[in-house]
C-alpha positions in Angstrom: -72.2 -41.6 8.4 -69.7 -43.5 9.8 -66.5 -44.4 7.0 -63.2 -46.1 7.1 -60.4 -45.2 5.6 -57.1 -46.9 4.6 -53.7 -45.5 3.2 -51.8 -48.6 2.2 -48.0 -47.9 2.1 -45.1 -49.9 1.4 -43.4 -49.1 5.2 -47.0 -48.3 7.0 -50.6 -48.9 6.9 -52.9 -45.7 8.1 -56.4 -46.7 9.3 -58.8 -43.9 9.9 -62.3 -43.2 10.8 -64.2 -40.2 9.7 -67.1 -39.2 7.6 -68.2 -37.7 4.3 -67.1 -34.7 4.7 -64.0 -35.3 5.1 -63.7 -35.2 9.1 -61.2 -37.4 10.6 -62.4 -38.9 14.0 -59.2 -41.0 14.5 -56.4 -43.0 13.1 -53.8 -45.7 13.9 -50.5 -46.8 12.2 -49.7 -50.8 11.1 -46.5 -51.5 10.2 -46.8 -53.1 6.3 -45.4 -56.8 7.0 -47.4 -59.6 4.9 -50.5 -60.0 4.2 -51.0 -62.7 6.5 -49.8 -60.4 9.4 -51.0 -56.9 8.5 -54.2 -57.5 6.8 -56.1 -59.4 10.3 -54.9 -56.1 12.2 -56.6 -53.6 9.9 -59.9 -56.1 9.7 -59.8 -56.3 13.5 -59.8 -52.0 13.6 -62.5 -51.7 11.4 -64.5 -54.3 12.6 -65.0 -52.7 16.0 -65.9 -49.1 14.4 -69.4 -49.9 12.7 -68.4 -48.1 9.3 -70.9 -48.1 6.2 -68.0 -48.5 3.4 -64.6 -48.6 3.3 -62.1 -46.6 0.9 -58.6 -47.6 0.6 -55.7 -45.3 -1.6 -53.1 -48.4 -1.9 -49.5 -48.6 -3.5 -49.2 -50.0 -6.7 -49.6 -51.3 -9.5 -53.0 -52.3 -8.7 -56.1 -53.8 -10.8 -58.9 -51.0 -11.5 -60.8 -52.5 -14.0 -64.1 -53.4 -12.4 -64.6 -56.0 -15.7 -61.3 -57.7 -14.7 -60.8 -61.0 -12.9 -58.2 -59.4 -10.6 -60.1 -56.3 -10.1 -59.0 -55.0 -6.7 -55.7 -56.6 -6.8 -52.1 -55.6 -6.0 -50.2 -57.2 -9.0 -46.7 -56.6 -10.3 -45.6 -54.6 -7.2 -41.6 -54.8 -6.4 -43.2 -55.7 -2.6 -43.1 -59.2 -3.3 -45.6 -60.6 -0.5 -48.2 -58.1 -1.3 -47.6 -59.6 -5.3 -51.5 -60.9 -6.8 -52.9 -59.9 -3.2 -56.6 -59.3 -3.6 -57.0 -56.7 -1.1 -60.4 -55.6 -1.7 -61.4 -58.9 -1.5 -60.2 -59.0 1.8 -61.9 -56.4 3.2 -65.1 -56.7 1.2 -65.7 -60.4 2.5 -64.5 -59.8 6.2 -66.1 -56.2 6.7 -69.1 -57.0 4.3 -69.4 -53.2 3.1 -68.8 -51.5 0.2 -64.8 -50.9 -0.6 -63.6 -48.3 -3.0 -60.1 -48.6 -4.6 -57.9 -46.4 -6.3 -53.5 -45.6 -6.0 -52.4 -44.2 -2.9 -51.6 -41.0 -5.0 -54.4 -40.9 -6.9 -56.4 -40.6 -3.3 -54.3 -37.4 -2.4 -55.0 -36.0 -5.8 -58.9 -36.8 -4.7 -58.6 -35.5 -1.5 -56.9 -32.3 -3.1 -59.7 -32.1 -5.5 -62.5 -32.4 -2.9 -61.5 -30.5 0.1 -58.3 -28.9 -0.8 -56.0 -26.5 -3.0 -57.4 -28.3 -6.4 -61.2 -27.8 -5.2 -63.3 -26.2 -8.1 -60.7 -27.5 -10.6 -61.7 -29.9 -13.4 -58.2 -31.0 -14.3 -55.1 -31.3 -11.6 -52.2 -33.5 -10.9 -50.5 -34.5 -7.6 -47.7 -35.4 -7.6 -45.7 -37.1 -4.7 -41.7 -37.2 -4.9 -40.3 -39.2 -1.4 -38.9 -42.8 -1.3 -40.5 -43.0 -4.9 -42.5 -41.2 -7.3 -46.3 -41.1 -8.0 -48.8 -39.4 -9.9 -52.4 -38.9 -9.5 -54.3 -36.9 -12.0 -58.0 -35.4 -12.4 -59.0 -34.8 -15.8 -62.1 -33.5 -16.6 -63.2 -33.9 -13.3 -62.7 -37.5 -12.6 -59.5 -39.7 -11.5 -58.0 -41.0 -14.6 -58.0 -44.5 -15.5 -56.9 -46.3 -18.6 -55.4 -49.5 -19.4 -54.4 -49.1 -16.0 -53.3 -46.1 -14.1 -51.2 -43.3 -14.3 -47.3 -44.2 -13.6 -45.8 -40.7 -13.7 -42.9 -41.6 -11.9 -41.6 -43.6 -14.6 -41.9 -41.0 -17.8 -38.2 -41.1 -19.3 -36.3 -37.9 -18.7 -33.4 -36.2 -20.7 -30.4 -36.5 -18.4 -28.9 -33.2 -17.3 -25.2 -33.1 -19.2 -23.1 -32.8 -16.3 -25.1 -35.8 -14.2 -23.1 -39.2 -14.4 -25.4 -40.9 -12.0 -26.9 -44.4 -13.5 -30.1 -44.0 -12.2 -31.7 -46.4 -9.3 -34.8 -48.1 -11.1 -34.4 -51.4 -11.9 -36.6 -50.9 -14.9 -35.2 -47.1 -17.0 -32.1 -45.6 -16.3 -33.6 -42.3 -17.0 -37.1 -42.1 -15.4 -37.9 -39.1 -12.7 -38.2 -41.7 -10.2 -34.9 -43.4 -10.9 -33.5 -39.9 -11.2 -34.8 -37.7 -8.4 -36.6 -40.0 -6.2 -35.7 -39.9 -2.5 -32.8 -43.1 -3.0 -31.6 -41.6 -6.3 -30.6 -38.6 -4.1 -28.8 -40.8 -1.8 -27.2 -43.0 -4.1 -25.9 -40.1 -6.2 -24.4 -37.8 -3.1 -23.7 -40.9 -0.8 -26.3 -39.0 1.8 -29.8 -38.7 2.4 -31.4 -35.6 1.3 -31.8 -34.3 4.6 -28.3 -34.5 5.4 -27.6 -32.4 1.9 -29.9 -29.3 2.5 -27.4 -26.7 2.3 -25.8 -28.1 -1.5 -27.2 -26.2 -3.9 -26.2 -28.1 -6.7 -27.9 -31.4 -5.1 -31.4 -29.1 -5.4 -30.8 -27.5 -8.5 -30.4 -30.9 -10.2 -33.6 -32.2 -8.6 -35.4 -29.3 -10.0 -34.1 -29.6 -13.3 -35.7 -33.0 -13.7 -38.8 -32.6 -11.5 -39.3 -29.4 -13.9 -38.8 -31.1 -16.9 -41.2 -33.8 -16.0 -43.5 -31.0 -15.1 -43.1 -29.1 -18.6 -44.3 -32.8 -20.0 -47.3 -33.2 -17.8 -48.2 -29.7 -18.9 -47.8 -30.6 -22.4 -49.7 -33.6 -22.2 -52.3 -33.1 -19.8 -53.1 -29.2 -20.0 -53.4 -29.3 -15.7 -55.2 -26.2 -14.0 -53.1 -26.6 -11.1 -49.9 -29.0 -9.9 -49.4 -30.1 -6.5 -46.3 -31.3 -5.2 -45.8 -33.6 -2.0 -43.4 -36.0 -0.8 -40.2 -35.8 1.1 -38.1 -34.3 -1.1 -40.6 -31.2 -1.5 -40.2 -30.6 2.2 -36.9 -28.9 1.4 -37.4 -25.2 1.5 -35.8 -24.4 -1.1 -37.2 -26.9 -3.6 -40.4 -25.1 -4.6 -38.7 -21.7 -6.2 -36.0 -23.8 -7.9 -39.0 -26.1 -9.8 -41.0 -23.0 -10.7 -38.1 -21.4 -12.4 -37.2 -24.7 -14.0 -40.2 -25.0 -15.3 -40.5 -21.9 -16.7 -36.9 -22.0 -18.3 -37.8 -25.1 -19.9 -41.4 -24.3 -21.3 -39.3 -20.7 -23.0 -42.0 -19.1 -23.2 -43.7 -21.6 -25.5 -47.4 -21.5 -23.6 -49.2 -18.1 -22.5 -52.3 -19.0 -20.0 -53.2 -16.8 -16.9 -51.9 -19.7 -14.5 -48.5 -20.1 -16.0 -48.6 -16.1 -15.5 -48.6 -17.2 -12.0 -46.4 -19.8 -11.2 -46.7 -19.4 -7.4 -50.4 -20.3 -7.7 -49.6 -23.2 -10.1 -47.1 -25.3 -8.8 -48.1 -25.7 -5.2 -47.3 -27.7 -1.9 -50.3 -29.9 -0.4 -53.0 -28.1 1.5 -54.5 -30.8 3.8 -51.6 -30.9 6.2 -50.6 -34.4 5.1 -54.3 -36.0 5.4 -54.8 -35.8 1.6 -54.6 -39.5 1.6 -56.9 -40.6 4.4 -59.2 -37.5 3.0 -59.2 -39.0 -0.4 -59.9 -42.7 0.8 -62.9 -41.3 2.3 -63.9 -39.7 -0.7 -63.6 -43.3 -2.5 -65.4 -44.6 0.6 -68.5 -42.1 -0.2 -68.2 -42.4 -3.9 -68.2 -46.4 -3.6 -71.5 -46.3 -1.2 -73.2 -44.0 -3.8 -72.4 -46.6 -6.3 -74.5 -49.6 -4.5 
């Protein structure tokens, strides 16, 4: 079985061919421009590959309600050229194959849950912390949807007493993305995160906000494991700081075997940055099974 996978990001579109076992045969990367420029290039790529289904993990917000008139659309995205764009319809019409669809971070959560470090767990969370912050949630063995889909990057946080930065998010002054994503680091400290690797105070503040968000998730969703991905987590010293902050902010309220071993509870991705594409392959498998 040959399947297509698309990891649709704000900077680049990663198109790949693989199979139902998550094996990736080939991939290309296409810059994200306007739909009129970018989508025909992707359609041309997939048309030549004899695929049976396509899975799309897409930046959002997106409409995942199959009963909605705008199912498969990118909706209120700040990427204005893509606002109200029917991305599922474009590929379904051009390729005449089933198209699975979800958020990019839900795709990563699904990849890890199917083949990676959260395999076998019914409840897990995948959070990417980079240019933005996204959250994918597996609840009772399924990707969590509802009115829309999780927008965990915009959970509201208590500001650190010594933090005077106003926040980068145009909607909220104190959400996780606005306080802890890459652009917030640069705006607060005047340099990109990679240039601040040796500044302990930068990463202690990051850990404060990330740890607080994780405690909120633990209390609300009771995950069996949390995976942290994205560029901010590439800083080697971040993970120990985050785990310590979670322990501090939980303050002994919960006692479980998972929380007794935070090194195994709060972890990095395990699929060599392929989790998004592998998750898109699983979306394709699941969509094909529904036909």
